[in-house]
Backbone as a ProteinNet text record, in pm:
[ID]
protein_1_A
[PRIMARY]
MEKRKLTILQADNTMDKFYHALVMATEARTLGWDVNVFVTSQAVVLLAKGEKGSKARSKLSIGRLAR
[TERTIARY]
6072.7	6020.6	5897.3	5892.5	5781.3	5655.6	5540.5	5414.7	5376.4	5332.9	5293	5156.5	5135	5010.1	4952	4819.3	4747.4	4638.6	4634.6	4528.5	4457.3	4324.9	4243.3	4150.4	4148	4056.9	3949.7	3827.2	3715.6	3630.2	3636	3563.6	3462	3453.1	3361.6	3241.7	3125.2	3005.1	2965.1	3057.1	3024	3055	2966.4	2978.5	3101.1	3138.4	3254.2	3383.4	3400.1	3520.5	3518.6	3400.9	3386.5	3421.3	3376.8	3406	3556.6	3626.1	3770.6	3843.2	3797.3	3857.6	3838.2	3720.1	3695.2	3777.5	3796.8	3879.5	4023.7	4076.4	4213.8	4228.5	4130	4135.6	4129.8	4044	4030.9	4158.9	4215.8	4339.2	4455.3	4465	4572.2	4558.1	4435.2	4413.4	4448.8	4418.8	4453.6	4604	4680	4826	4883.2	4795.6	4839.3	4873.3	4836.3	4863.7	4763.4	4803.5	4709.6	4639.5	4506	4428.5	4337.1	4337.4	4244.3	4170.3	4037.8	3956.4	3880.8	3903	3833.3	3728.9	3604	3494	3449.7	3458.9	3427.8	3315.7	3263.3	3163.4	3062.6	3067.8	2966.4	2963.9	3074.4	3081	3001.2	2967.8	2889	2753.3	2701.2	2571.3	2571.6	2683.7	2691.3	2677.7	2708.1	2698.2	2567.6	2490.7	2366.3	2259.4	2182.4	2071.3	1953.2	1866.2	1746.4	1749	1685.6	1672.5	1806.1	1817.9	1939.5	1913	2020.2	2007.6	1992	1931.5	1922.8	1834.9	1734.3	1649	1729.5	1819	1902.3	1995.3	2049.1	2140	2066.7	1940.7	1867.8	1831.5	1820	1787.4	1907.3	2028	2148.2	2185.5	2166.8	2193.5	2305.2	2411.3	2522.2	2544.6	2438.3	2448	2516.7	2483.8	2544.1	2693.4	2731.5	2872.6	2957.1	2896.2	2972	2992.8	2926.5	2936.8	3056.4
-701.7	-579.6	-533.4	-405.7	-348	-339.7	-368.6	-363.4	-218.4	-189.7	-53.4	-21.7	106.9	151.3	266.4	273.3	383.2	429.5	558.7	618.1	721.7	709.5	800.9	875.7	1007.5	1091.4	1142.8	1096.1	1135	1236.2	1362.1	1467.5	1538.4	1502.4	1567.9	1477	1534.1	1452.8	1432	1447.8	1420.7	1275.2	1213.1	1070.5	1040.3	1130.9	1102.1	1094.7	1182.3	1176.8	1053.8	1018.2	898.8	773.9	770.3	658.1	643.3	753.4	747.8	697.2	737.7	688.3	537.1	488.7	344.3	266.9	323.7	257.6	247.4	357.2	353.9	253.1	248.9	155.2	10.4	-16.6	-152.5	-197.2	-109.4	-143.1	-166.3	-83.1	-100.2	-233.5	-270.6	-399.4	-514.9	-498.5	-601.7	-623.6	-516.7	-524.5	-569.3	-590.9	-638.1	-529.4	-406.3	-293.8	-292.7	-232.2	-201.8	-71.6	-69.6	48.1	91.9	222.6	284.3	394.8	395.9	501.4	569.6	698.9	777.8	863.4	848.3	924.6	1026.6	1155.1	1260.5	1350.3	1426.8	1532.8	1504.1	1577.1	1571.3	1437	1367.2	1240.7	1129.3	1144.4	1043.7	1026.5	1131.3	1126.2	1020.2	1000.5	901.4	759.3	737.6	603.7	580.9	687.2	677	606.5	520	452.4	548.9	524.7	608.3	692.7	809.1	896.1	954	979.6	1038.6	1184.3	1258.5	1397.8	1493.4	1607.8	1714.2	1675.7	1589.7	1547.5	1468	1383.3	1304.3	1395.3	1497	1588.6	1665	1700.7	1777.2	1690.2	1558.7	1469.2	1440.8	1458.2	1432.7	1558.6	1554.6	1673.1	1642.5	1721.3	1703.5	1833.6	1905.6	2035	2028	1927.9	1916.7	1884.3	1807.4	1770	1881.8	1969.2	2073.5	2199	2209.6	2332.1	2335.7
-1887.2	-1945.8	-1868.7	-1842.9	-1768.3	-1855.9	-1795.3	-1869.1	-1897.4	-2017.9	-2054.4	-1996.6	-1970.3	-1908.4	-1988	-1990.4	-2054.8	-1960.6	-1933.9	-1853.1	-1937.5	-1945.3	-2024.5	-1931	-1941.5	-1864.3	-1959.4	-1942	-2028.7	-1953.8	-1996.8	-1926.6	-2014.9	-2141.2	-2233.9	-2258.8	-2281.7	-2297.8	-2443.6	-2536.8	-2676.3	-2708.2	-2783.9	-2811.7	-2897.5	-2987.8	-3074	-2993.1	-2894.6	-2810.8	-2720.5	-2673.3	-2590.3	-2671.8	-2796	-2885	-2906	-2929.5	-2950.6	-2826.1	-2708.6	-2584.7	-2572.3	-2607.9	-2600.4	-2702.3	-2820.4	-2922	-2872.9	-2818.2	-2766.9	-2653.9	-2564	-2451.8	-2500.2	-2596.4	-2649.9	-2720.4	-2800.5	-2871.5	-2774.5	-2671.7	-2573.4	-2499.9	-2464.6	-2397.6	-2489.9	-2619.4	-2716.7	-2722	-2702.4	-2703.1	-2568.7	-2469.6	-2339.1	-2239.7	-2267.9	-2178.3	-2063.4	-1951.4	-1843.8	-1880	-1869.2	-1910.8	-1797.3	-1770.1	-1676.1	-1749.7	-1737.1	-1796.4	-1682.6	-1668	-1567.7	-1637.5	-1596.4	-1654.1	-1550.6	-1586.6	-1490.5	-1539.5	-1449.7	-1468.2	-1577.7	-1684.6	-1789.8	-1862.5	-1869.8	-1943.9	-1877	-1751.1	-1679.6	-1746.3	-1807.6	-1874.7	-1984.3	-2050	-2157.4	-2105.4	-1979	-1920.8	-1846	-1822.5	-1746.3	-1828.2	-1763.1	-1829.8	-1837.1	-1932.1	-1943	-2068.4	-2059	-2175.1	-2216.6	-2346.4	-2399.4	-2435.9	-2445.4	-2488.8	-2373.4	-2401.7	-2301.7	-2183.5	-2205.8	-2094.6	-1991.7	-2038.5	-1946.5	-1868.1	-1933.6	-1864.4	-1754.1	-1780	-1679.3	-1559	-1578.2	-1468.3	-1379.2	-1431.4	-1354.7	-1278.7	-1149.3	-1067.5	-969.3	-978.4	-884.8	-806.2	-786.3	-718.7	-585	-504.2	-370.9	-379.4	-481.2	-494.9	-551.6	-631.1	-701	-617.3	-506.2	-426.2	-340.2
[MASK]
+++++++++++++++++++++++++++++++++++++++++++++++++++++++++++++++++++

């Protein structure tokens, strides 16, 4: 039997959506699935160390990458 796979693309920076992605990933791993979570653009702020909220977002600058 082929192993099941789950890929999650997290692109939103709200904590509730991030939490749901982590719950799905944890449950899938518990069932023995292969899990990949891709965190893009705005969601990276949730993983950054340091201040939380709007101050953290203003410190994260990707101007050179976004052009």
